C-alpha positions in Angstrom: -165.1 117.1 110.2 -160.8 116.2 109.3 -160.5 117.2 112.8 -163.2 114.8 114.0 -162.3 112.2 111.8 -157.9 112.9 113.3 -159.8 112.7 117.0 -160.4 109.2 116.1 -157.6 107.8 114.7 -155.8 109.3 117.1 -157.9 107.1 120.2 -158.0 104.1 118.6 -154.1 104.7 118.0 -153.1 105.3 121.3 -156.3 102.9 122.3 -154.4 99.6 120.7 -151.2 100.9 122.2 -152.1 100.4 125.2 -153.7 97.0 124.7 -150.2 95.7 123.0 -147.9 97.7 125.3 -150.0 97.0 128.1 -151.6 93.8 127.8 -150.9 91.6 124.6 -146.9 92.3 124.5 -146.3 90.8 128.3 -149.2 88.2 128.7 -147.6 87.1 125.3 -146.4 83.8 127.1 -150.1 83.0 128.1 -151.7 83.6 124.9 -149.6 82.2 122.9 -149.6 78.8 125.4 -153.2 79.2 125.2 -153.5 79.0 121.1 -151.5 76.3 121.5 -153.9 74.0 124.1 -157.0 75.1 122.4 -155.2 74.0 119.0 -154.4 70.8 121.1 -157.5 70.5 122.5 -159.8 71.2 118.2 -157.1 67.9 117.2 -157.9 65.8 120.2 -161.4 66.0 120.3 -161.9 66.0 116.4 -159.4 62.2 117.3 -161.2 61.2 119.4 -164.5 61.2 118.1 -163.3 59.2 115.4 -161.8 56.3 117.5 -165.1 56.3 119.8 -167.3 55.9 116.3 -164.5 53.7 114.8 -164.9 51.6 118.4 -168.9 51.4 118.1 -169.2 50.2 114.2 -167.2 47.8 115.4 -169.4 46.4 117.7 -171.7 46.9 115.4 -173.6 50.3 116.7 -174.4 51.7 113.5 -176.3 48.6 112.1 -178.5 48.0 115.2 -179.8 51.4 115.1 -179.4 51.5 111.6 -183.7 52.3 110.4 -184.6 52.2 114.2 -186.9 54.6 116.3 -183.8 56.2 117.7 -182.8 57.1 114.3 -186.4 58.6 113.4 -186.1 60.6 117.5 -183.0 61.9 116.2 -185.0 63.3 112.7 -186.9 64.5 114.8 -184.7 67.0 117.2 -182.6 68.4 114.1 -179.1 66.2 114.2 -178.3 64.9 110.7 -176.1 62.1 111.9 -176.1 58.5 113.7 -176.6 57.7 116.8 -172.6 56.3 117.0 -172.1 59.8 115.2 -173.9 62.1 117.8 -171.7 60.4 121.1 -169.3 61.1 118.9 -170.3 64.5 119.1 -170.3 64.3 122.6 -167.3 62.4 123.9 -165.7 65.2 121.4 -167.3 67.7 123.2 -165.8 66.5 126.9 -162.4 66.7 125.7 -163.2 70.2 124.0 -164.8 71.5 127.7 -161.9 69.6 130.1 -158.8 71.7 127.5 -161.3 74.8 127.7 -160.8 73.9 132.2 -157.5 73.6 132.3 -157.1 76.9 130.0 -159.1 78.8 132.5 -157.5 76.7 135.4 -154.1 78.2 134.4 -155.0 81.5 133.8 -156.3 82.0 137.3 -160.1 81.6 137.5 -160.5 78.3 139.0 -164.7 79.3 139.9 -165.1 78.4 136.3 -162.9 76.3 135.4 -165.2 73.9 138.4 -167.9 74.9 136.3 -167.1 73.3 132.6 -164.9 70.2 135.0 -168.8 69.4 136.2 -169.9 70.3 132.7 -167.8 67.7 131.8 -168.8 64.8 134.5 -171.9 65.1 133.3 -171.9 64.2 129.5 -170.7 60.5 130.2 -174.2 60.7 132.3 -176.0 61.3 128.9 -174.0 58.9 127.3 -175.4 56.2 129.3 -179.2 57.9 128.9 -179.2 57.6 125.6 -177.1 54.4 124.5 -179.7 53.1 127.3 -182.4 54.4 125.3 -180.9 53.1 122.5 -180.3 49.0 123.3 -184.4 49.9 124.8 -185.4 50.3 121.7 -184.0 47.7 120.2 -185.0 45.2 122.7 -188.5 46.9 122.9 -188.3 46.5 118.3 -187.8 42.8 118.8 -190.8 41.9 121.9 -193.1 43.5 119.7 -192.6 41.3 116.7 -192.0 38.3 118.5 -195.4 39.0 120.6 -197.0 39.9 117.1 -196.3 37.3 115.3 -197.1 35.2 118.5 -200.0 36.7 118.6 -201.1 35.6 114.6 -200.0 31.8 114.6 -202.1 31.6 117.8 -205.6 34.0 117.9 -204.7 34.6 114.1 -205.9 38.0 114.7 -204.0 40.6 112.5 -205.4 42.9 115.0 -205.1 41.5 118.3 -202.3 40.7 117.0 -201.1 44.0 116.9 -202.0 45.5 119.8 -200.0 42.9 121.7 -196.9 43.8 120.1 -197.6 47.5 119.9 -198.3 46.9 123.9 -195.1 44.8 124.0 -192.9 47.5 122.1 -194.2 50.1 124.0 -193.8 49.6 127.3 -190.2 48.1 126.7 -189.8 51.1 125.2 -191.3 53.3 127.6 -189.6 51.7 130.7 -186.2 52.7 128.4 -186.8 56.4 128.2 -187.4 56.4 132.5 -184.5 54.2 133.2 -182.4 56.9 131.0 -184.5 60.1 132.8 -183.4 58.7 135.8 -179.4 58.5 134.4 -178.9 61.3 134.6 -180.0 62.0 137.2 -184.2 63.0 136.7 -186.9 61.9 140.1 -188.4 59.1 137.8 -190.8 58.5 140.6 -193.2 60.0 139.8 -194.0 59.3 136.0 -193.0 55.4 137.3 -196.5 55.9 138.7 -197.9 57.4 135.8 -197.1 54.7 133.4 -198.2 51.4 136.4 -201.8 53.8 136.7 -201.6 54.4 132.7 -200.3 50.5 131.4 -202.7 48.9 134.2 -205.5 51.0 133.5 -205.3 49.9 129.4 -204.5 46.3 129.9 -207.9 46.1 132.1 -210.1 47.6 129.2 -208.7 45.9 127.4 -209.2 42.7 129.2 -212.9 43.9 129.1 -213.0 44.7 125.6 -211.7 41.0 124.6 -213.2 38.5 127.9 -215.3 36.8 124.7 -211.9 35.7 123.3 -210.4 33.3 125.9 -213.4 30.5 125.7 -213.8 31.3 121.9 -209.7 30.7 122.4 -210.3 27.8 125.1 -212.7 25.9 123.6 -210.9 26.4 120.5 -208.0 24.1 122.0 -210.2 21.5 122.1 -212.0 21.5 119.1 -208.6 21.0 117.0 -208.5 17.3 117.7 -212.5 17.1 117.5 -213.3 18.0 114.4 -211.8 17.3 111.0 -211.7 19.8 107.8 -214.7 17.3 105.5 -216.9 16.4 108.4 -220.1 17.2 108.6 -221.5 18.5 111.6 -224.5 20.3 112.7 -224.7 23.3 116.3 -227.1 25.0 117.6 -228.8 26.1 114.5 -225.9 26.4 111.7 -225.4 22.7 109.7 -222.7 22.4 106.9 -219.1 20.5 105.8 -216.3 21.8 108.5 -213.7 23.7 106.0 -211.2 25.0 109.2 -210.7 24.9 112.5 -209.8 28.5 113.1 -208.2 28.9 117.4 -211.2 31.3 117.4 -213.8 30.3 115.6 -214.6 27.5 113.2 -215.7 28.1 109.5 -218.9 25.8 107.9 -220.2 25.8 104.8 -223.6 25.5 104.4 -224.4 25.1 100.2 -222.8 28.1 98.8 -222.1 30.4 101.8 -219.3 30.0 104.5 -220.3 30.7 108.0 -217.6 31.3 111.3 -219.3 29.9 113.9 -217.8 31.3 117.9 -215.9 28.4 119.7 -217.4 28.9 122.8 -221.2 27.9 121.0 -219.2 24.1 120.4 -219.4 24.3 124.2 -222.5 24.8 124.9 -223.9 22.6 122.6 -224.2 19.3 121.4 -222.6 19.2 117.7 -223.9 16.1 115.2 -221.5 15.5 112.7 -220.3 12.5 109.8 -218.0 11.7 108.0 -219.6 13.0 104.3 -218.3 15.6 101.9 -221.8 16.7 101.1 -224.4 17.7 102.8 -227.5 15.2 102.4 -230.1 16.3 100.5 
């Protein structure tokens, strides 16, 4: 057993002696040069991230992306930082990769260095794609809120206003994703065609589903000037006091109950009205 142990120690000693005398000492200058440049790369990468993060924070990107879809997507991927932090990390790794490519080039492996250089050249596209998605999601949220509020004011219907806002929001978001994929070199022709087909089909379904709303809405524009709150009217099979004229319907009070009459009914029927606060007995 002692002989085996002695043999292992001897072989290990010979191996390390060969490594030190045959490789380390002759290449000591190169090894020190590599270590120094790796240290410089580490410092330069960290410093680059700090500078980029400060610049992006100064232009307000952190505030714009706070509590947005972009950060929600990052949470799903497991990244615990912010969009600004992610861009800073990518810049940091670009610096690391460029330094590594330079080191590999100088130790005599140009083919491997080219791989690192091409990778470093591709990463800025990823940064651009991230910015396209971030800006696209911000614009999507902006237009979604505008369309939702416009729908709520014009139609007075929460479901329809939410639908209009959702269509605008998701359409802009999908377009921004397609643009980002194209920026990184992915062929987006099929995605664009698919989105156009899905969007067209969806709009046809929506229009068919709400085709009765448009007559009511256009009629409501006319009834705003035709009917006044407090008037007693008779229309078709209904009679009562006008309480409110909505974009899609007129609210009538018939005794102790209220009814909602679609605005299109007023187009196809004669309106009888009297200016009095209570219906005749």
